[in-house]
C-alpha positions in Angstrom: 203.5 -5.2 -158.9 201.5 -4.1 -156.9 198.4 -2.5 -158.4 197.9 1.5 -157.3 194.7 1.7 -155.1 196.7 -1.5 -153.3 199.8 1.2 -152.9 197.7 4.0 -152.0 195.3 3.0 -149.7 197.1 -0.8 -147.7 201.4 0.0 -148.4 199.8 3.7 -147.7 203.5 5.5 -150.0 203.9 8.8 -148.8 202.7 8.5 -145.2 205.6 8.3 -143.6 205.9 5.8 -140.7 202.6 4.6 -141.9 203.4 3.4 -145.1 204.4 -0.6 -145.5 207.9 -1.3 -144.0 208.0 -4.2 -146.7 206.9 -2.0 -150.2 209.7 -1.8 -152.1 209.8 0.8 -154.7 212.2 0.3 -158.0 211.4 2.5 -160.9 208.2 4.1 -159.9 207.4 -0.2 -160.1 205.9 -1.2 -156.5 206.1 -4.6 -155.1 206.2 -5.9 -151.3 208.8 -8.2 -149.7 206.4 -9.2 -147.0 206.2 -12.8 -148.5 209.9 -12.6 -149.5 213.3 -13.8 -148.4 214.0 -10.0 -147.4 210.7 -9.8 -144.9 213.3 -11.3 -142.4 216.2 -8.7 -142.8 213.6 -5.9 -142.9 211.5 -7.1 -139.2 214.9 -6.8 -137.9 215.9 -3.3 -138.8 213.3 -2.2 -138.3 213.4 -3.1 -135.2 216.9 -1.8 -134.4 215.8 1.4 -135.6 213.3 0.7 -133.1 215.5 0.1 -130.3 217.3 2.5 -131.4 214.9 5.7 -131.8 213.8 5.3 -128.0 217.3 4.2 -126.7 218.2 8.2 -128.1 214.8 9.7 -127.1 213.8 10.1 -130.1 209.8 8.8 -131.2 210.6 6.7 -133.7 207.2 7.7 -135.9 208.6 11.1 -136.3 211.5 10.1 -138.1 209.5 9.4 -141.5 210.8 6.3 -142.1 208.2 3.0 -142.9 206.9 1.2 -140.2 203.6 0.1 -141.2 202.6 -4.0 -141.8 200.4 -2.8 -144.0 197.8 -2.0 -142.5 196.6 -6.5 -141.3 197.5 -7.1 -144.8 198.4 -11.0 -145.7 201.4 -10.1 -148.5 202.3 -10.9 -152.0 204.5 -12.5 -153.9 207.2 -10.8 -155.7 205.9 -11.3 -159.0 207.4 -8.3 -161.5 204.6 -9.4 -164.3 201.5 -9.3 -162.6 199.6 -6.8 -160.9 198.4 -7.4 -157.5 195.7 -6.0 -155.6 193.5 -6.4 -153.5 191.8 -4.6 -156.4 192.9 -6.9 -159.2 
């Protein structure tokens, strides 16, 4: 589980396309999937979204879809019972 400061300052929750694409919100708790097996699937889905948007002359960065990579964050393991973040 990610700390509130991590989510606000690094993952950029609710910041449109700047929000980290690996951020997962479940029951008001935030988790990182950057180091999970899901990361590769997320990368493919985001790449496909960007490709299709550009193909249709749509700027993908104005669509409020999370496209960020966590501002250079190396990511965290998906640990539901352990608080994680740069401030922990």
